[in-house]
MARGU-685752 format. One record per residue (C-alpha): x, y, z; residue in one letter. Coordinates in steps of 0.25 Angstrom, whole numbers, plus 5000, padded with zeros to 4 digits. Layout:
N
+------+------+------+---+
!    X !    Y !    Z ! r !
+------+------+------+---+
!    X !    Y !    Z ! a !
...
+------+------+------+---+
//
This chain:
432
+------+------+------+---+
!    X !    Y !    Z ! r !
+------+------+------+---+
! 5516 ! 5458 ! 5451 ! m !
! 5518 ! 5465 ! 5464 ! k !
! 5508 ! 5475 ! 5467 ! q !
! 5510 ! 5489 ! 5474 ! l !
! 5507 ! 5489 ! 5488 ! n !
! 5497 ! 5499 ! 5495 ! k !
! 5509 ! 5509 ! 5500 ! d !
! 5514 ! 5510 ! 5486 ! t !
! 5501 ! 5513 ! 5479 ! w !
! 5499 ! 5524 ! 5490 ! l !
! 5513 ! 5529 ! 5487 ! a !
! 5508 ! 5531 ! 5473 ! v !
! 5496 ! 5538 ! 5477 ! l !
! 5504 ! 5547 ! 5487 ! i !
! 5514 ! 5550 ! 5476 ! a !
! 5503 ! 5554 ! 5467 ! g !
! 5497 ! 5563 ! 5477 ! m !
! 5511 ! 5570 ! 5479 ! a !
! 5512 ! 5573 ! 5464 ! l !
! 5497 ! 5576 ! 5463 ! a !
! 5498 ! 5586 ! 5475 ! t !
! 5510 ! 5593 ! 5469 ! a !
! 5505 ! 5593 ! 5455 ! w !
! 5492 ! 5600 ! 5460 ! a !
! 5501 ! 5610 ! 5467 ! i !
! 5508 ! 5612 ! 5454 ! r !
! 5495 ! 5618 ! 5448 ! g !
! 5498 ! 5631 ! 5456 ! q !
! 5512 ! 5632 ! 5450 ! f !
! 5512 ! 5625 ! 5436 ! g !
! 5523 ! 5624 ! 5426 ! h !
! 5535 ! 5616 ! 5427 ! e !
! 5540 ! 5620 ! 5441 ! q !
! 5527 ! 5616 ! 5447 ! g !
! 5526 ! 5603 ! 5440 ! a !
! 5540 ! 5600 ! 5444 ! a !
! 5538 ! 5603 ! 5459 ! w !
! 5526 ! 5593 ! 5458 ! a !
! 5534 ! 5582 ! 5451 ! g !
! 5545 ! 5583 ! 5462 ! g !
! 5535 ! 5581 ! 5473 ! i !
! 5529 ! 5569 ! 5466 ! g !
! 5543 ! 5563 ! 5464 ! s !
! 5547 ! 5565 ! 5478 ! l !
! 5535 ! 5559 ! 5483 ! s !
! 5537 ! 5546 ! 5475 ! i !
! 5552 ! 5545 ! 5480 ! l !
! 5547 ! 5546 ! 5494 ! l !
! 5536 ! 5536 ! 5493 ! l !
! 5546 ! 5526 ! 5486 ! s !
! 5554 ! 5525 ! 5499 ! g !
! 5566 ! 5522 ! 5490 ! r !
! 5579 ! 5526 ! 5498 ! k !
! 5587 ! 5525 ! 5485 ! d !
! 5579 ! 5536 ! 5479 ! w !
! 5580 ! 5546 ! 5489 ! y !
! 5594 ! 5551 ! 5484 ! p !
! 5588 ! 5553 ! 5470 ! k !
! 5574 ! 5558 ! 5475 ! a !
! 5577 ! 5573 ! 5473 ! i !
! 5582 ! 5570 ! 5459 ! k !
! 5570 ! 5561 ! 5456 ! a !
! 5561 ! 5572 ! 5461 ! a !
! 5567 ! 5582 ! 5453 ! f !
! 5567 ! 5574 ! 5440 ! a !
! 5552 ! 5571 ! 5443 ! g !
! 5550 ! 5586 ! 5445 ! a !
! 5557 ! 5590 ! 5432 ! v !
! 5549 ! 5579 ! 5425 ! g !
! 5535 ! 5583 ! 5430 ! w !
! 5539 ! 5598 ! 5429 ! g !
! 5543 ! 5597 ! 5414 ! l !
! 5528 ! 5595 ! 5412 ! g !
! 5525 ! 5608 ! 5418 ! g !
! 5528 ! 5615 ! 5405 ! m !
! 5516 ! 5608 ! 5398 ! m !
! 5503 ! 5617 ! 5396 ! s !
! 5490 ! 5609 ! 5400 ! y !
! 5480 ! 5620 ! 5403 ! g !
! 5473 ! 5619 ! 5389 ! a !
! 5474 ! 5604 ! 5390 ! v !
! 5466 ! 5604 ! 5403 ! v !
! 5456 ! 5613 ! 5396 ! g !
! 5454 ! 5602 ! 5385 ! y !
! 5450 ! 5592 ! 5396 ! g !
! 5439 ! 5602 ! 5400 ! r !
! 5432 ! 5601 ! 5386 ! g !
! 5419 ! 5595 ! 5381 ! i !
! 5424 ! 5588 ! 5369 ! e !
! 5430 ! 5574 ! 5371 ! f !
! 5442 ! 5576 ! 5361 ! i !
! 5446 ! 5589 ! 5368 ! n !
! 5445 ! 5583 ! 5382 ! v !
! 5451 ! 5570 ! 5379 ! y !
! 5463 ! 5578 ! 5372 ! y !
! 5465 ! 5586 ! 5384 ! g !
! 5465 ! 5575 ! 5394 ! l !
! 5475 ! 5567 ! 5385 ! l !
! 5484 ! 5579 ! 5384 ! m !
! 5484 ! 5580 ! 5399 ! l !
! 5488 ! 5565 ! 5399 ! l !
! 5500 ! 5569 ! 5390 ! v !
! 5503 ! 5581 ! 5399 ! i !
! 5502 ! 5574 ! 5412 ! g !
! 5509 ! 5562 ! 5406 ! g !
! 5521 ! 5571 ! 5402 ! l !
! 5522 ! 5577 ! 5416 ! y !
! 5522 ! 5563 ! 5422 ! g !
! 5530 ! 5556 ! 5412 ! f !
! 5542 ! 5565 ! 5413 ! i !
! 5541 ! 5567 ! 5428 ! g !
! 5540 ! 5553 ! 5431 ! g !
! 5550 ! 5549 ! 5421 ! g !
! 5561 ! 5558 ! 5426 ! l !
! 5558 ! 5554 ! 5440 ! f !
! 5559 ! 5539 ! 5437 ! g !
! 5572 ! 5542 ! 5429 ! l !
! 5578 ! 5547 ! 5442 ! v !
! 5574 ! 5535 ! 5450 ! l !
! 5580 ! 5526 ! 5439 ! a !
! 5593 ! 5534 ! 5439 ! d !
! 5603 ! 5526 ! 5447 ! t !
! 5618 ! 5525 ! 5448 ! s !
! 5618 ! 5513 ! 5440 ! e !
! 5608 ! 5518 ! 5430 ! n !
! 5610 ! 5533 ! 5428 ! k !
! 5601 ! 5542 ! 5420 ! v !
! 5608 ! 5551 ! 5411 ! k !
! 5600 ! 5564 ! 5415 ! w !
! 5607 ! 5573 ! 5405 ! h !
! 5602 ! 5564 ! 5394 ! r !
! 5588 ! 5563 ! 5400 ! v !
! 5587 ! 5579 ! 5401 ! v !
! 5593 ! 5580 ! 5386 ! t !
! 5583 ! 5570 ! 5380 ! e !
! 5571 ! 5575 ! 5387 ! l !
! 5574 ! 5590 ! 5383 ! t !
! 5577 ! 5586 ! 5369 ! v !
! 5564 ! 5577 ! 5369 ! g !
! 5556 ! 5589 ! 5374 ! g !
! 5561 ! 5599 ! 5363 ! v !
! 5560 ! 5589 ! 5351 ! i !
! 5546 ! 5585 ! 5355 ! f !
! 5541 ! 5599 ! 5357 ! y !
! 5547 ! 5605 ! 5344 ! y !
! 5543 ! 5593 ! 5335 ! f !
! 5529 ! 5590 ! 5341 ! i !
! 5524 ! 5604 ! 5345 ! i !
! 5532 ! 5613 ! 5336 ! e !
! 5533 ! 5605 ! 5323 ! q !
! 5521 ! 5596 ! 5323 ! l !
! 5512 ! 5606 ! 5331 ! g !
! 5506 ! 5595 ! 5340 ! i !
! 5500 ! 5603 ! 5351 ! k !
! 5493 ! 5599 ! 5364 ! m !
! 5488 ! 5613 ! 5370 ! t !
! 5488 ! 5624 ! 5359 ! p !
! 5490 ! 5635 ! 5362 ! p !
! 5497 ! 5632 ! 5375 ! r !
! 5511 ! 5627 ! 5377 ! s !
! 5514 ! 5614 ! 5370 ! e !
! 5526 ! 5611 ! 5380 ! a !
! 5520 ! 5597 ! 5382 ! w !
! 5528 ! 5594 ! 5370 ! g !
! 5541 ! 5596 ! 5377 ! v !
! 5536 ! 5587 ! 5389 ! c !
! 5532 ! 5577 ! 5379 ! a !
! 5546 ! 5577 ! 5372 ! g !
! 5552 ! 5576 ! 5386 ! i !
! 5543 ! 5564 ! 5390 ! g !
! 5546 ! 5557 ! 5377 ! l !
! 5561 ! 5559 ! 5379 ! a !
! 5560 ! 5554 ! 5393 ! l !
! 5552 ! 5542 ! 5389 ! m !
! 5563 ! 5539 ! 5378 ! y !
! 5574 ! 5540 ! 5388 ! y !
! 5568 ! 5531 ! 5398 ! l !
! 5565 ! 5520 ! 5388 ! v !
! 5579 ! 5521 ! 5381 ! r !
! 5586 ! 5520 ! 5395 ! t !
! 5577 ! 5509 ! 5400 ! g !
! 5572 ! 5518 ! 5412 ! q !
! 5559 ! 5510 ! 5413 ! k !
! 5556 ! 5514 ! 5427 ! n !
! 5557 ! 5529 ! 5424 ! a !
! 5549 ! 5527 ! 5412 ! l !
! 5538 ! 5520 ! 5420 ! r !
! 5537 ! 5531 ! 5430 ! v !
! 5536 ! 5541 ! 5418 ! a !
! 5525 ! 5533 ! 5412 ! i !
! 5516 ! 5531 ! 5425 ! f !
! 5519 ! 5546 ! 5429 ! s !
! 5515 ! 5550 ! 5415 ! g !
! 5503 ! 5542 ! 5414 ! l !
! 5499 ! 5546 ! 5428 ! g !
! 5501 ! 5561 ! 5425 ! g !
! 5494 ! 5561 ! 5412 ! g !
! 5482 ! 5553 ! 5417 ! f !
! 5482 ! 5562 ! 5430 ! g !
! 5481 ! 5575 ! 5421 ! f !
! 5470 ! 5570 ! 5412 ! a !
! 5462 ! 5564 ! 5424 ! f !
! 5464 ! 5577 ! 5432 ! g !
! 5459 ! 5586 ! 5421 ! n !
! 5447 ! 5577 ! 5420 ! f !
! 5445 ! 5578 ! 5435 ! l !
! 5446 ! 5593 ! 5434 ! q !
! 5435 ! 5594 ! 5423 ! v !
! 5426 ! 5585 ! 5432 ! l !
! 5429 ! 5594 ! 5444 ! g !
! 5426 ! 5607 ! 5436 ! n !
! 5413 ! 5601 ! 5431 ! v !
! 5409 ! 5597 ! 5445 ! a !
! 5413 ! 5611 ! 5450 ! q !
! 5422 ! 5604 ! 5461 ! v !
! 5427 ! 5616 ! 5469 ! p !
! 5441 ! 5612 ! 5468 ! f !
! 5453 ! 5615 ! 5460 ! n !
! 5451 ! 5604 ! 5449 ! m !
! 5463 ! 5608 ! 5442 ! w !
! 5471 ! 5604 ! 5454 ! n !
! 5464 ! 5591 ! 5453 ! v !
! 5469 ! 5589 ! 5439 ! m !
! 5484 ! 5592 ! 5444 ! e !
! 5483 ! 5583 ! 5455 ! y !
! 5478 ! 5572 ! 5446 ! s !
! 5490 ! 5573 ! 5437 ! l !
! 5500 ! 5573 ! 5449 ! g !
! 5493 ! 5562 ! 5456 ! f !
! 5493 ! 5552 ! 5444 ! f !
! 5506 ! 5556 ! 5439 ! g !
! 5513 ! 5555 ! 5453 ! g !
! 5506 ! 5542 ! 5456 ! a !
! 5511 ! 5536 ! 5442 ! g !
! 5525 ! 5541 ! 5445 ! m !
! 5525 ! 5534 ! 5459 ! a !
! 5518 ! 5521 ! 5454 ! y !
! 5529 ! 5519 ! 5443 ! a !
! 5540 ! 5523 ! 5453 ! t !
! 5535 ! 5512 ! 5463 ! f !
! 5533 ! 5501 ! 5453 ! t !
! 5547 ! 5501 ! 5447 ! a !
! 5560 ! 5494 ! 5451 ! t !
! 5570 ! 5505 ! 5453 ! w !
! 5585 ! 5503 ! 5454 ! a !
! 5591 ! 5506 ! 5467 ! e !
! 5602 ! 5517 ! 5467 ! d !
! 5611 ! 5516 ! 5480 ! k !
! 5622 ! 5525 ! 5474 ! k !
! 5615 ! 5538 ! 5472 ! t !
! 5626 ! 5549 ! 5474 ! v !
! 5619 ! 5562 ! 5476 ! l !
! 5625 ! 5574 ! 5469 ! k !
! 5621 ! 5588 ! 5465 ! n !
! 5616 ! 5582 ! 5452 ! s !
! 5607 ! 5572 ! 5457 ! n !
! 5603 ! 5579 ! 5470 ! l !
! 5606 ! 5593 ! 5472 ! m !
! 5602 ! 5598 ! 5458 ! i !
! 5589 ! 5590 ! 5458 ! p !
! 5586 ! 5595 ! 5473 ! l !
! 5588 ! 5610 ! 5469 ! v !
! 5579 ! 5608 ! 5457 ! g !
! 5568 ! 5601 ! 5464 ! l !
! 5567 ! 5609 ! 5477 ! v !
! 5572 ! 5623 ! 5473 ! l !
! 5571 ! 5625 ! 5458 ! v !
! 5557 ! 5619 ! 5455 ! i !
! 5551 ! 5626 ! 5468 ! p !
! 5558 ! 5639 ! 5465 ! f !
! 5552 ! 5640 ! 5451 ! f !
! 5538 ! 5637 ! 5457 ! v !
! 5541 ! 5648 ! 5467 ! w !
! 5546 ! 5658 ! 5456 ! q !
! 5535 ! 5656 ! 5447 ! q !
! 5523 ! 5655 ! 5456 ! s !
! 5526 ! 5664 ! 5468 ! f !
! 5525 ! 5677 ! 5460 ! i !
! 5518 ! 5689 ! 5467 ! a !
! 5509 ! 5692 ! 5455 ! k !
! 5504 ! 5678 ! 5454 ! d !
! 5502 ! 5677 ! 5469 ! l !
! 5495 ! 5690 ! 5471 ! q !
! 5481 ! 5686 ! 5465 ! p !
! 5481 ! 5674 ! 5473 ! t !
! 5484 ! 5681 ! 5486 ! i !
! 5475 ! 5693 ! 5483 ! q !
! 5463 ! 5684 ! 5482 ! r !
! 5466 ! 5679 ! 5496 ! l !
! 5471 ! 5691 ! 5504 ! v !
! 5466 ! 5705 ! 5504 ! e !
! 5475 ! 5717 ! 5503 ! g !
! 5490 ! 5717 ! 5500 ! d !
! 5495 ! 5703 ! 5496 ! t !
! 5510 ! 5707 ! 5493 ! a !
! 5515 ! 5703 ! 5506 ! g !
! 5508 ! 5689 ! 5506 ! i !
! 5514 ! 5687 ! 5492 ! i !
! 5528 ! 5690 ! 5496 ! r !
! 5526 ! 5680 ! 5508 ! i !
! 5521 ! 5669 ! 5499 ! v !
! 5533 ! 5671 ! 5490 ! q !
! 5543 ! 5671 ! 5501 ! w !
! 5537 ! 5659 ! 5508 ! v !
! 5537 ! 5651 ! 5495 ! a !
! 5551 ! 5655 ! 5492 ! f !
! 5557 ! 5652 ! 5506 ! i !
! 5549 ! 5639 ! 5507 ! a !
! 5556 ! 5635 ! 5494 ! l !
! 5570 ! 5639 ! 5498 ! i !
! 5571 ! 5634 ! 5512 ! l !
! 5569 ! 5619 ! 5510 ! p !
! 5578 ! 5619 ! 5497 ! v !
! 5590 ! 5624 ! 5506 ! v !
! 5587 ! 5613 ! 5516 ! v !
! 5586 ! 5602 ! 5506 ! w !
! 5598 ! 5606 ! 5498 ! i !
! 5606 ! 5606 ! 5511 ! r !
! 5601 ! 5592 ! 5515 ! k !
! 5602 ! 5585 ! 5501 ! f !
! 5616 ! 5591 ! 5500 ! a !
! 5621 ! 5582 ! 5511 ! t !
! 5618 ! 5569 ! 5502 ! y !
! 5626 ! 5573 ! 5490 ! t !
! 5638 ! 5564 ! 5487 ! d !
! 5634 ! 5555 ! 5499 ! r !
! 5631 ! 5540 ! 5496 ! l !
! 5631 ! 5537 ! 5511 ! d !
! 5620 ! 5547 ! 5515 ! l !
! 5607 ! 5543 ! 5509 ! p !
! 5596 ! 5553 ! 5506 ! v !
! 5585 ! 5551 ! 5517 ! p !
! 5570 ! 5550 ! 5513 ! s !
! 5567 ! 5560 ! 5524 ! s !
! 5575 ! 5571 ! 5515 ! l !
! 5567 ! 5567 ! 5502 ! i !
! 5554 ! 5568 ! 5511 ! k !
! 5558 ! 5581 ! 5516 ! e !
! 5560 ! 5587 ! 5502 ! v !
! 5547 ! 5580 ! 5497 ! f !
! 5539 ! 5587 ! 5509 ! i !
! 5546 ! 5600 ! 5507 ! g !
! 5545 ! 5600 ! 5492 ! y !
! 5530 ! 5596 ! 5492 ! f !
! 5527 ! 5605 ! 5504 ! g !
! 5533 ! 5617 ! 5497 ! l !
! 5524 ! 5615 ! 5484 ! y !
! 5512 ! 5615 ! 5493 ! i !
! 5516 ! 5628 ! 5500 ! l !
! 5518 ! 5634 ! 5487 ! y !
! 5504 ! 5631 ! 5482 ! t !
! 5498 ! 5636 ! 5495 ! i !
! 5506 ! 5649 ! 5494 ! l !
! 5503 ! 5652 ! 5479 ! i !
! 5488 ! 5649 ! 5480 ! t !
! 5487 ! 5657 ! 5493 ! g !
! 5481 ! 5645 ! 5500 ! s !
! 5488 ! 5649 ! 5513 ! f !
! 5478 ! 5661 ! 5513 ! l !
! 5466 ! 5653 ! 5509 ! s !
! 5460 ! 5639 ! 5508 ! f !
! 5454 ! 5643 ! 5494 ! y !
! 5462 ! 5632 ! 5487 ! r !
! 5459 ! 5620 ! 5494 ! v !
! 5468 ! 5611 ! 5485 ! e !
! 5480 ! 5618 ! 5491 ! q !
! 5477 ! 5612 ! 5504 ! f !
! 5474 ! 5598 ! 5498 ! l !
! 5489 ! 5598 ! 5494 ! y !
! 5493 ! 5599 ! 5508 ! i !
! 5484 ! 5587 ! 5511 ! a !
! 5490 ! 5579 ! 5500 ! n !
! 5504 ! 5583 ! 5505 ! f !
! 5500 ! 5578 ! 5519 ! a !
! 5495 ! 5565 ! 5514 ! v !
! 5507 ! 5563 ! 5505 ! i !
! 5517 ! 5566 ! 5517 ! l !
! 5509 ! 5556 ! 5526 ! w !
! 5508 ! 5545 ! 5516 ! a !
! 5522 ! 5545 ! 5510 ! t !
! 5530 ! 5539 ! 5522 ! p !
! 5519 ! 5529 ! 5525 ! r !
! 5520 ! 5522 ! 5511 ! l !
! 5530 ! 5511 ! 5507 ! t !
! 5531 ! 5510 ! 5492 ! v !
! 5535 ! 5496 ! 5487 ! t !
! 5540 ! 5496 ! 5473 ! f !
! 5534 ! 5486 ! 5464 ! v !
! 5540 ! 5484 ! 5450 ! d !
! 5532 ! 5485 ! 5438 ! r !
! 5537 ! 5482 ! 5424 ! p !
! 5538 ! 5493 ! 5413 ! f !
! 5525 ! 5490 ! 5404 ! a !
! 5525 ! 5499 ! 5392 ! s !
! 5512 ! 5493 ! 5386 ! a !
! 5505 ! 5494 ! 5400 ! k !
! 5508 ! 5509 ! 5400 ! y !
! 5503 ! 5511 ! 5386 ! g !
! 5490 ! 5504 ! 5390 ! y !
! 5489 ! 5513 ! 5402 ! m !
! 5491 ! 5526 ! 5394 ! l !
! 5480 ! 5521 ! 5384 ! i !
! 5471 ! 5518 ! 5396 ! g !
! 5473 ! 5533 ! 5401 ! v !
! 5470 ! 5538 ! 5388 ! i !
! 5457 ! 5531 ! 5387 ! l !
! 5453 ! 5535 ! 5401 ! f !
! 5456 ! 5549 ! 5398 ! i !
! 5446 ! 5548 ! 5386 ! a !
! 5436 ! 5543 ! 5396 ! l !
! 5439 ! 5555 ! 5405 ! l !
! 5437 ! 5565 ! 5393 ! a !
! 5424 ! 5558 ! 5390 ! l !
! 5419 ! 5560 ! 5404 ! v !
! 5424 ! 5574 ! 5405 ! a !
! 5417 ! 5579 ! 5392 ! i !
! 5404 ! 5574 ! 5398 ! n !
! 5404 ! 5581 ! 5411 ! t !
! 5404 ! 5596 ! 5406 ! h !
! 5402 ! 5606 ! 5395 ! g !
! 5412 ! 5617 ! 5392 ! e !
! 5419 ! 5622 ! 5404 ! m !
! 5430 ! 5632 ! 5408 ! p !
! 5444 ! 5629 ! 5403 ! g !
! 5440 ! 5620 ! 5392 ! m !
! 5449 ! 5619 ! 5380 ! n !
! 5447 ! 5613 ! 5366 ! r !
! 5459 ! 5607 ! 5359 ! r !
! 5450 ! 5603 ! 5347 ! f !
! 5439 ! 5611 ! 5342 ! e !
! 5427 ! 5602 ! 5338 ! l !
! 5417 ! 5606 ! 5328 ! n !
+------+------+------+---+
//
């Protein structure tokens, strides 16, 4: 069996870093829109690292699909679950880490699955996207109302149980991929899901150890970085270890280029701006850093964020419009790279602005995002990915899942022996 070369392994790590950095930034914004932005960044990173010229025409659509998939998971509540992992009884801690495996797994499975499905979508093997959307919607609704409402099976009472919607979407996506023989996309979903799930549980374990050791760092951010890193690395590994059909006849139209472009670079960032750059939310942060009237600074922050969003959107729409209905004009890698840099850079700018880090160095992790960004930009053009085919092995994936579950039990056992009761601890099960 042919092994992956050094460049390909490094590309997997760089893709993991890209989604990890974006997911850590996502912690400042939360919700579906923040997760979607991070998912789009991770997807663009993999597409650039792949070096596949035939993927550049569908890069925006694939990134948007990845963004939507990762973003859907943003509806899930996990604050209480993280608290279970900070407990002192094995059953509560193990339950908490296992549920983070489920939540992170759903993030990755849906995001990786939709991303992989676009890569598998060719002119000779078209994906019926209206059917995909319908089946995923129906799956989410049925699962939620049957499992959550009827059977009363709850993960995080009294918090939102929207994980049930995502579980239904994930199961419906799995059924669709199996039924239509989309093994490559299913494999991307599986590895991305395993990575995201393990990363979330492992990240919470690291957060607990960091808090116990009183590490002077944002350990919640470490947990988020872990989820993104393992999820992104899993998605990249599965992408680089499959044989994908080459599509030389991709005709770009509004439906597969301009609409995904607007969704990716305008709609998602706009919702982040609209939900996050609110004066009453910015004021407490700015007041801690600046004496006197802060209204002027807040208005500047709001306008800088808005203009930084709108200007590149106008430029990119004009540039991509020249490629619609043009088989003779291939989309260059330089344009996809431009979107990646601008899209990623804007997310970093937003977190710098919203945390007030342009006024103070009090949030050191904000500047580590810039360091990560620099490493990713430096490494990406220097790596040459060599695709290696790996067969679909369902039994192997089952053993991997069992291995992760057993390893998480070990993490839970270690965690409960490192501390007593601590702030933020929750109990799912009351023990006498």
